[in-house]
VOVEXZA-155518 format. One record per atom (N, C-alpha, C): residue in one letter; x, z, y. Coordinates in steps of 0.05 Angstrom, whole numbers, plus 5000, padded with zeros to 4 digits. Atoms other than C-alpha are relative to their C-alpha. Layout:
<sites>
AXZY;...
</sites>
This chain:
<sites>
M500650145025;M941448092270;M497350094989;E502649945010;E934448052241;E500050024970;A500049965029;A933248322171;A497949814988;P502050165014;P929647872121;P497650174994;R502549855004;R922448062111;R499450024970;A501149965027;A919348342047;A501949974977;P498350005024;P925248462001;P498750174978;H500749815022;H923848751932;H501750255005;I498649744995;I925749491937;I499850174975;V499949815022;V927949961882;V501050275011;L499249734991;L928150701901;L500650174975;I499149835022;I932151111851;I500450285010;M499849724991;M931351861858;M500750184976;T499349795019;T934752411819;T499150275011;D500949734992;D933053151821;D502250204997;Q498049795001;Q937953701838;Q502849894994;H497650165005;H943853221841;H502050055022;R497949954981;R950153471876;R501449755008;A498950254990;A953352941919;A503049974994;D497150025001;D960653111907;D501149974971;L499150015027;L960953041831;L500149714990;S499750285008;S962652301828;S502849915008;A497350104994;A969151911828;A500249905028;R499950114973;R967351571893;R500150225021;S499949784982;S966852261925;S502550174995;G497549865004;G973652481898;G500050184976;F500149835024;F971352851835;F501849874978;P498150125019;P976752761781;P498749914974;V501450095024;V971552641726;V498149775008;D501750234993;D968051961726;D497250034988;T502749945010;T960752161719;T498149775004;T502050204993;T957151561751;T501349735007;P498650254993;P961150911745;P498249785010;F501850214991;F955150451752;F498950055029;L501049934974;L952250821812;L502349965021;D497750044981;D959250811844;D500449715006;E499750294996;E959550061833;E497849905019;L502250084983;L952649971865;L500650095029;A499449894973;A954750411924;A502149835014;A497950164989;A961050001934;A499149735010;R501050254991;R956949371941;R498350025025;G501749964977;G952749681996;G501150205020;T499349804981;T952750212049;T499750284988;D499949735013;D954750892021;D500350215022;F499949794980;F953051462068;F501150264986;Q498749775013;Q957952002046;Q499150275011;R501049754989;R954652522091;R496949975003;G502950015001;G947352442070;G499050284993;Y501149735003;Y942953072071;Y497150004994;T502849965004;T936353322048;T498850145025;S501349864978;S931253592097;S499550294994;S500549735009;S930254222055;S500950024971;P498849985027;P933654481991;P498150084978;L501949975022;L927454471947;L498349754998;C501150265008;C923553921913;C497849895018;V502450124987;V916653821944;V500449975030;P499650054971;P918453942018;P501849765005;A498150224996;A924253442011;A498649734993;R501350255008;R920052921975;R497849925019;V502050064979;V914452972026;V501449905025;S498450104977;S919752882080;S500849714996;L499250285005;L922152242046;L497649825005;L502450174998;L915051972044;L498949985029;T501249994974;T913052182114;T501949975023;G498050014978;G919552162154;G499950235019;R500549764984;R917952862178;R501350244987;F498949765011;F921153542170;F497850194991;P502149825011;P917454092131;P498350145021;S501549864979;S915454462195;S497949825012;A502050194989;A911753832217;A498049914979;H501950095021;H908853582151;H498550224986;G501649775009;G906754282132;G500650104972;V499449935028;V909554312061;V502750144999;T497649854999;T914654872060;T500750154974;Q499449895027;Q914255081987;Q498949814979;N500750195021;N913354731920;N497050024992;S502749965009;S906355001910;S497949895018;T502050084980;T902954671970;T500249705007;P499850294992;P903753901966;P497549895013;G502550104989;G896453801983;G499750065030;A500249944971;A897654082053;A501449805018;A498450194985;A901753482075;A498449885023;R501250124976;R900253242146;R501749765009;F498550244991;F902152542170;F498049805010;D501650224991;D899651922203;D499849784979;R499750195022;R902051382155;R502650064986;D497549945014;D907151502101;D501149744987;L498650235011;L911651042060;L498149824984;L501850165016;L906150822013;L498149845017;D501750154981;D901650642071;D501549775012;V498450214987;V907150242105;V500449774980;L499550215020;L908849862041;L497449864992;G502550125007;G901549752024;G499149805022;E500750184978;E900249452093;E501849765001;A498150225001;A906349012083;A499649824976;G500650175023;G903348732019;G501550064974;Y498449945023;Y907649081968;Y498350094976;H501049905025;H905849191895;H501650264994;R498649745000;R907549941889;R499950124972;I499849905027;I910050201822;I501550275001;F498649745003;F911950921805;F500450074971;A499449905027;A915251191742;A501750255002;G498449765001;G917651901731;G498750255010;K500949744990;K917052581764;K498949965029;P501150024973;P912352601825;P500850235018;H499549764983;H912453301856;H499849945029;M500550104973;M909453031920;M497050005006;H502949994993;H902852961957;H498549754991;R501350255010;R901352271927;R499650014970;G500750005028;G898252151859;G499749734988;P500350265014;P896751601808;P498449795015;D501850194987;D891151291849;D501249885025;D498750104975;D895951171908;D502049784994;F498150225008;F900150661868;F498449784986;D501250225015;D898449991839;D500650024970;A499349945028;A901950201775;A501450264999;Y498949725001;Y903650911754;Y500750074971;R499149915026;R907651161695;R501050295002;G499349724998;G907751911689;G497450174998;P497749874988;P907552461708;P502050114979;Y497949865016;Y914152691678;Y500850255016;W499049754988;W916553401691;W502750074987;H497349935010;H922853771672;H500050064970;T500049945028;T920553931602;T498049824985;G501850185015;G916153341583;G498749795018;G501450214986;G912052741601;G498149864980;P501750155019;P907452211569;P501549964973;Q498850015027;Q908752211494;Q498949774985;H500850245014;H908651561457;H500850004970;S499249995028;S911451801390;S500350304993;P499549735009;P912252431348;P502750115010;G497449924990;G919552441370;G499950105029;H500449914972;H917452501443;H498850285000;A501349735000;A912953091427;A502050214990;A498149805010;A918453441387;A502150065020;F498049954979;F923553341442;F498950175023;D501149854977;D918853601496;D499650294992;Q500349725009;Q917354221454;Q502750145000;W497349885000;W924854341445;W500950065029;L499449954971;L925854271521;L498650245010;D501649774990;D920254761535;D501150264988;D499049765012;D923155261486;D502750095012;L497449944987;L929855221522;L499650175025;D500749824978;D926355571580;D502049965024;H498250064978;H930655231633;H502750124998;G497449885005;G936855511601;G502249784995;V497750175005;V943555211579;V500349974970;S499650045029;S944254901510;S502950004993;P497149995007;P950855081477;P500849784981;E499550225019;E950254491429;E498749745010;P501250254992;P948553761435;P497050014995;T502950025004;T941053621443;T499449884973;P500550105027;P938453541372;P497849794998;H501950225000;H934352921389;H501549755010;P498650254992;P936352191399;P499649945030;L500150084972;L937551891467;L497249885007;E502550144994;E931151481461;E497750195005;D502049814995;D927052121463;D500450155027;S499449864975;S930352371527;S498149905023;L501850074978;L926252361592;L501149765016;P499150244986;P930851871629;P499549744985;Y500450255015;Y930451361573;Y497149925000;R502950065000;R922851421569;R499049905027;I500950084973;I922051361644;I500949725006;V499150284996;V926350731647;V498449814983;S501750175016;S922350441589;S497349955013;D502650034986;D915950571627;D500349835024;A499650164976;A918850271690;A500449704993;V499550275010;V921249651652;V497349874993;E502650115007;E914249561624;E498349945024;A501750044976;A910949631692;A501049765016;V499050244986;V915649121724;V499449754986;T500750235016;T914548641667;T497149925004;E502950054996;E907048711675;E499549895028;A500450104973;A907548601750;A500849715002;V499150274999;V911547961741;V498149824984;S501850155016;S906947721686;S497349965015;G502450034985;G900947861730;G500349805023;A499550194978;A904147471787;A499949714989;A500050265012;A905146881740;A497249904995;T502850075005;T897846901720;T498649935026;E501350064974;E895746921793;E500949735011;A499150264991;A900046311807;A498449784987;V501750195013;V895945931756;V497249995014;T502649984986;T889646181791;T500249865027;E499650134974;E892445941857;E499849694997;A500150285004;A893245251828;A497149904998;A502850075002;A885745261816;A498650035026;G501249984974;G884645391890;G499150285007;E500849734994;E883646141888;E502450165011;P497849854988;P887746671927;P501750134979;T498149885019;T893846961894;T501950195013;G497949824990;G899047511901;G502649944986;A497750075015;A904447131864;A502650055016;D497649964984;D909347211922;D500150295011;R500249724991;R907747951931;R502650144994;P497649855006;P914048371939;P499450264984;T500349775018;T915148951891;T501550245012;F498649744994;F916749681908;F499950164975;L499849855025;L919150061847;L501450275006;W498849744996;W920350811853;W500350134972;V499349875025;V923851111792;V501150275006;S499349724993;S924251871797;S500750164975;F499049855024;F928452241745;F499850305004;P500049704997;P927352991732;P502950114998;E497349905004;E934853051715;E501849935023;P498849805017;P940153311724;P499150295003;H501349734998;H935553901741;H499950144973;N500349845024;N935254461691;N497449944986;P498149885018;P934354561632;P502549834996;Y497450145002;Y941754391622;Y500649934972;Q499750105028;Q942153971559;Q500749715002;V499350285001;V944853301539;V500649924971;P499550095028;P945052901473;P502749884998;E497650175005;E950952561441;E499349715007;P497149934999;P955152181458;P500850145026;Y499449894974;Y954652501527;Y501050294999;F499149735002;F955653211504;F503050014995;S497250015007;S962453051474;S501749855020;M498650164981;M964252581530;M501450175022;F499049834980;F965453161577;F500550284989;P499449735012;P968853751541;P500150215022;A500249794980;A967654411577;A502750085011;D497449924990;D975054561582;D501449795016;E498850214984;E976453911617;E498549955027;I501450024975;I971453991674;I501450175021;P498649844980;P974754221739;P498650275005;E501149734995;E973854961753;E498650025026;R501449944975;R969055201805;R502050165018;L498349864981;L972155511868;L499550295002;H500849724996;H968356171869;H498150094978;G501849885020;G964856631820;G497950185012;P502349834991;P959257151825;P500750205022;D499349814979;D963257601872;D499349905027;V500750114974;V961857121929;V497050035006;A502949954996;A954357151919;A499450295007;A500449714994;A954757911919;A500950055029;A498949954973;A959057901983;A498249875021;K501850124980;K954257432019;K497550175004;G502249814998;G948657932005;G497349855003;G502650124995;G941357812022;G498949854976;H501250155022;H937957271981;H502049924979;W497950075019;W944557081949;W500350234979;A499649775018;A945557781920;A497550054983;W502549955014;W938157851902;W499749804977;L500350215020;L938157191863;L502050054977;R498049945021;R944657361827;R499250244983;D500949765014;D941958051808;D497649944982;L502450075016;L935357761783;L500949844975;A499250165023;A938757241739;A501650174979;E498549835018;E943557761710;E498150204985;E501949825012;E937758241697;E498449864978;K501650155019;K933757701661;K501649884977;R498350135019;R939557371625;R502850125001;P497449864998;P945257871618;P502349824991;G497750165007;G951957521618;G499649705003;Y500650294998;Y948956851638;Y502349845013;D497850154987;D955056671680;D502149934980;D498150085021;D959056641615;D499549714991;E500750285007;E955455971605;E501049805021;S499550184977;S958355681669;S501549744992;S498550245008;S963355201636;S498349814985;R501850185015;R958254941587;R497949875018;Y502150104981;Y953054871642;Y501249775017;R498750204983;R957954471685;R500549744983;A499550235017;A959754021626;A497449854993;N502650125005;N952453901607;N499049855024;Y500950134975;Y950953731679;Y501549735004;C498550254997;C956553211681;C499149804979;G501050185020;G954052921615;G497349885007;Q502650104992;Q947052861642;Q500349795023;L499550204980;L949752491703;L500849734988;R499250265013;R953051971657;R497649884986;L502450115013;L946651911616;L498249865021;L501750124979;L942751781680;L501349745010;D498650244990;D948051281703;D499549764981;D500550225020;D947250881638;D497149915001;Q502950084999;Q939650891645;Q499449845026;V500350154975;V940050651717;V501149714996;R498950265006;R944450081693;R498049844983;R502050135016;R939249911640;R497649915016;L502250064982;L933749931692;L500649765018;M499450214981;M937349491742;M500549734986;E499650255014;E939348971690;E497349864996;H502650115004;H931948881676;H498849905027;V501150084973;V930048871750;V501249745009;W498750254991;W935148341766;W499249764984;A500850225018;A933047931706;A497149905006;T502850074995;T925647951727;T499449945029;L500650034971;L925648011803;L502149835015;G497950154986;G932147651819;G502250195009;D497749844993;D938947881844;D499750135028;D500249904972;D936847991917;D498050225003;V501749774999;V933848681910;V501350225016;L498949774985;L934749261959;L499750254983;V499949765016;V936749881920;V500650245018;I499549754985;I936150571952;I500450234980;M499449785018;M939351161916;M500150265016;V500149754986;V937851871937;V499250224980;S501049775015;S936552571909;S498450185020;D501649824983;D931853111935;D501750235011;H498349784992;H937253651938;H502250044979;G497849965019;G943453921902;G499650234981;D500049795020;D945254451851;D502650165003;Y497549854998;Y950255021852;Y502149914980;V498250075022;V953254771786;V502050224996;A498549765006;A955855481776;A501650115024;E498649904977;E958955541845;E498650265010;Y501049734991;Y958156261872;Y498950164976;G501249865022;G956356471801;G497049964997;L502950065000;L949456151809;L499449744986;Q501150245012;Q945455641771;Q497649915017;R502450124987;R940055171798;R500449995030;K500050004971;K938655301873;K498650265008;G501749774993;G934655811914;G500950165024;A499149844978;A939056191963;A501749845019;G498350114980;G941955952028;G499749695003;M500050284994;M943455252054;M502949894998;P497250105003;P950555112027;P500149704995;E499650285004;E953354412023;E499249914972;V500650085028;V952554401947;V497049964996;L502950045002;L944954441958;L499049805020;M501150164978;M944154062023;M500949714999;R499050275000;R948553452014;R499249864975;I501150155023;I945752911969;I501349724999;P499250295001;P947952221942;P498049835015;F501850154981;F945251711991;F501449735005;F499050274993;F946650961991;F497849794997;L501850245001;L943150292001;L501849764993;S498450225010;S945549671965;S498349754995;G501550255006;G943448941958;G498649905025;G501550124978;G939248492002;G501949955024;P498450064977;P941948452073;P502150215007;V498449774993;V945949102070;V503049934999;A497250044999;A953149072092;A501550194982;A498449835018;A958449342044;A501950175016;R498349824985;R961649962075;R499450294993;T500449715002;T962650702067;T499950115028;R500549914973;R959951062128;R500050315001;G499949714997;G960851762156;G497950125017;E502249894984;E954551832197;E498550224985;L501649795012;L950352452186;L497149904999;V502750115004;V943852192157;V498450184982;S501949815014;S937752512126;S498049854984;I502150115017;I932452392074;I497649925017;V502250084982;V927452352132;V500449735012;D499450264988;D930951712154;D499149774982;I500650215019;I928651322093;I497549855008;L502450144992;L921551172116;L500449815024;P499750194978;P923350892185;P501949774994;T498150225007;T929050492154;T498549794985;I501550195016;I924450162103;I498049865018;A502050124982;A919150052157;A501349775016;E498650214983;E924149672201;E500949774983;L499150225017;L926949272143;L497849824990;V502250175009;V920049022122;V498349905023;G501350114977;G917948882193;G497550165009;S502349844993;S912949452202;S500850205022;A499549804980;A912249942260;A500550274987;I499649725009;I914950642250;I497650165007;P502549854995;P908851092242;P500450225021;D500049774981;D906951612295;D500850254985;G499349745011;G909752302284;G502550014983;V497650015017;V916052072248;V502450095017;T497649914987;T922452432267;T502549854990;G497750145012;G927052042221;G500849765017;R498850224984;R931551502250;R500549764982;S499550245016;S931850792224;S503149964997;L497250065005;L938650642192;L500549704999;A499850295002;A937249892194;A502349895016;P497750124985;P942249742251;P502750064987;L497549935014;L947750102211;L500349844975;L499950155025;L945949732148;L500649705004;L499850284995;L945749042178;L502549925015;D497650054984;D951949102222;D502150214994;A498049805008;A958049442193;A501550125024;G498649904977;G960949522263;G498350165019;R501849854982;R954849862294;R500550304997;T499849714999;T955650592315;T498150105021;S501849874980;S951451082355;S500450305000;P499949714999;P951851802379;P497550134987;E502449905013;E944951872347;E500650154975;F499449895026;F948352062282;F502450195001;D497749824998;D953552552308;D499350284990;D500749745011;D949553152284;D497549974983;L502250015020;L944153322233;L498750274997;Y501749765001;Y938553822224;Y498650024973;A501649955025;A935054142164;A498750275002;E501749764999;E930154702149;E499850134972;R500449855024;R928855242097;R498050235006;G501649764998;G923555782086;G497049945005;F502950034997;F915955862083;F498850185021;G501049824979;G915356412136;G499850294992;G500249725004;G913657142140;G502650145006;L497549854997;L918857692147;L501849944977;T498150065021;T925157612107;T500350254982;Y499649795019;Y925458032044;Y502950074997;G497249915003;G931758452035;G500949994971;A498950015027;A936358471975;A499050224982;D500949785016;D933359131951;D497050004995;E502950015003;E926058921953;E499149854975;R501150125024;R921758731893;R497049955004;P502850064996;P915158441918;P498849864976;P501350155022;P910058121870;P501049715001;L499150285002;L912557441846;L498049844984;H501850175016;H909156851812;H500949994971;F499249975028;F912657051747;F500850304997;P499449715004;P913957741716;P502950065003;Y497249914999;Y920258141728;Y501150044971;E499249965028;E920458261652;E500549724987;G499650245016;G923057741603;G502149815012;R497950184992;R927757151610;R499149795021;T501050214983;T923356671649;T500150075029;F500049954971;F924456611724;F500149745015;D499950234982;D923856131782;D501750095024;E498249924978;E929556151832;E498749955028;L501550044976;L924655891885;L497650194999;N502149795002;N920156491898;N499550145027;T500849854976;T917156971948;T502450125015;V497749884987;V923857291962;V501949795011;T497950184991;T928856731964;T499149805021;Q501050194980;Q924356292006;Q498650135024;S501349854978;S921856832054;S501649955026;G498850054974;G923156782128;G500349705006;R499550274994;R925656152161;R503049975008;S497250064992;S932555832170;S500149725010;R499650264989;R934755242211;R503049945001;M497250085003;M941354862201;M500749775018;L499050234986;L945454402245;L502949964992;R497250075005;R951754042225;R500949805021;R498850184981;R956153702276;R503049994995;G497250025008;G963053442256;G500450174976;D499449825022;D966153962211;D498750285003;L501249744995;L962254542241;L497150004990;K502749985011;K955854792209;K498850275009;L501349764990;L951055292241;L497350044985;I502649945012;I945255642206;I498950255015;V501249774987;V940456112243;V497650084983;H502249895016;H935356562209;H498050155017;S502149874984;S928756852232;S500350315000;D499549714999;D931357562218;D502050085022;G498249954978;G936057492278;G502949964993;S497250055008;S942357332238;S500849715001;G499050275000;G946656712237;G502549974985;E497650075014;E952356362202;E501349765013;L498550224989;L957855892226;L502449954982;Y497850075018;Y962855522182;Y501549765010;D498350234995;D968655052192;D500449874973;L500050115027;L967654592132;L502749874993;A497450125006;A974454262139;A501950214988;A498349785010;A977954932127;A498750164978;D501549825018;D972455262086;D497649844989;P502250175010;P968354742047;P497850144985;T502049865015;T964755262005;T498750235016;E501549824982;E962555682065;E500150304992;V499749725007;V965456362047;V501150165024;H498949864977;H968556532115;H498249955025;D502050024979;D963056652166;D501350055027;L498749994974;L965456512238;L498050065022;F502149984980;F958856672273;F500850195022;D499349794980;D961657292308;D503049985008;D497250034993;D968757032316;D500349915029;P499750074972;P970657032390;P501249725005;G498750264997;G974856412380;G498149774997;Y502050215003;Y968656022362;Y497550045017;A502349944982;A964056292417;A499049755014;A500950234986;A964055652457;A498849794981;A501150195020;A962955222395;A497250094991;R502649905008;R957255672374;R497949955021;A501950054978;A953855622442;A499249715001;D500650294999;D954354862440;D498249934976;L501750065024;L951454832369;L497250125003;L502749884996;L945755302387;L498449835019;W501550184982;W943954852445;W499149754986;R500750255014;R944054232401;R497950064979;L502149925019;L939954602348;L497350025014;T502549984985;T934754762401;T498849725005;Q501050264995;Q934254032419;Q498849874974;W501050115025;W933353842346;W497350144992;M502549875007;M927954372336;M497749905018;L502050124983;L924254082396;L499249734990;R500550275010;R924953392367;R498450014975;A501449985025;A922253622300;A497150105002;Q502749904995;Q915853902331;Q498049794992;D502150195008;D909553582304;D498749875024;E501250154978;E906953042351;E497149924994;L502750085008;L900452942313;L498050225004;P501150284999;P894852822324;P500649875027;T499850154975;T895752282376;T497450005015;G502450004984;G890852232433;G500049795021;A500250204979;A889751882499;A502749945013;Y497450044987;Y896951962522;Y501749804984;T498350205012;T902051412509;T502850114998;A497349895004;A908451662478;A502149795005;K497850184996;K915051352498;K501750004975;R498650035025;R918551082437;R502649845005;A497450134998;A925850882431;A500349814976;P499450185023;P928250292388;P501350164977;H499049885025;H929650512316;H499450304999;N500549714999;N927051212335;N502550155006;W497449874993;W933951372363;W499750145027;A500549854975;A932851922414;A502450015018;F497649974983;F940051932438;F501349745008;D499150254988;D940851202454;D498249955024;A501650004975;A938651132527;A498549735005;T501350264996;T936850392524;T499449864974;S500650165024;S933949892475;S502249804995;D497950185008;D938049362441;D500449785021;D499750214980;D936748862498;D500850125027;G499149884975;G939149362551;G497950115018;T502149914983;T932349542577;T499150284991;A501049735007;A929050232578;A497849974980;P502250005020;P924550392518;P497350035013;T502749974991;T917150332529;T498350124978;G501749875019;G911450702497;G498049804987;T502050165013;T906250432449;T497650174995;A502449845002;A899150672452;A498849984972;P501450025026;P895150842389;P498149775000;D501750235003;D890950282362;D497350035014;D502749964990;D884250592382;D499850255018;G500149774983;G886251192424;G499050254987;T501049765014;T883951682371;T502150104981;A498149885018;A887652152325;A499749874972;R500150125026;R889551872257;R501550174980;T498649825018;T892452482223;T498450044974;H501249965026;H891052542148;H500950264988;Q499149775016;Q891153162106;Q499049964972;R500750065028;R891353062031;R500950214982;
</sites>
């Protein structure tokens, strides 16, 4: 089945959004009714993953279809180091899209790379259009990424999600108005872009810390009615390494901070509902202006502990609560189905490329999901396992070390992503219910997620899992080879498989895949 060309596309991205805290995922509290409804209309990948459990590496992976070790951005402070051939904005620009961005960027692209840009918004502020916006942003900044014990003392209209949606609505309205003007110009015999498809990327800083929410959302989720976490701080201490170091740092800076865990979880749920209502407001405007046939993509960059292990935010390890993300596509030609394939944020670029009729760029590791979206009965061994990365390199710091950080050890302020927690390198493979993580310090972890969903019982050295560990290590090696950077291209012709599916031996018509030479035989790698 061939996908229609040039659909309008809305990419909705949240930040630090755990995948399992929704009714459609079995959570007993209904945090995202509208998003659940959207997911039910389309293809909901219940096992969607990030490429890396921190913002910038994951967002660059979304844009480039490459893992951090290939695109070169392995920490939040180096977005300008991104390496790629053509990224999502290039593909959409070549396909004639009007590209709009509103919200938090945290990526290698900036305002000049979009046709319309509203931002940047960050976690404690953004463009201010009223005294109320300025007052709210100052209050957020004073909260110092903490947990508010009371409702946010500012109206909903001053919140960042509301302001971002207002900016997005304005940009879409202007785009449609501009297209109407161009249609008049066309009638006079001049060229027009009236039929130009729209790409709208709305990127919310929430539910990322600081953990706050205004009424009515604060009271909507009472702290004593939120399901209890499964494990407290003792598990972080028992895991040791970066887990223990991060737990000790937070306790040192904010003594008794884990006492806030119930309030933090409730605020987080309230923020999810606030976001859900704002996405509804956004989509009602999009459908009214662009029409009903819009492809919606919903994803997050990574998850949040939400107090599991006695931790807030993120930073240590690669647990499911950080790695698994909400991930669905809805509208347009997408079949309605819940799917169990293991898919990644790196798969978004090749999927969009195939849906708009563009070639998948060189150097892309991600796999197009288009065949799964267009045919509910389509399956492939390509998605039987999944790979992810963590760490910026160097030797791994131990739990008792205190190297210089980009913030002082004194005072309350801290960043959970730092020299210690991101040191060394880790690589993850999930296959079925088994999950393997190997570290550059020579250690490893192995979990059976069916029996141990929160990964507290390490089976790496269990003789009963020796054969399974050997198989997973072999498959991890294959993924690490696959993730190697292929850029720059040169005189050699790479063999490409349909949809970038390495584990399907033949193309859709039953013939062997053939290679495609570069346009001019020269390297086209960009560094920005």
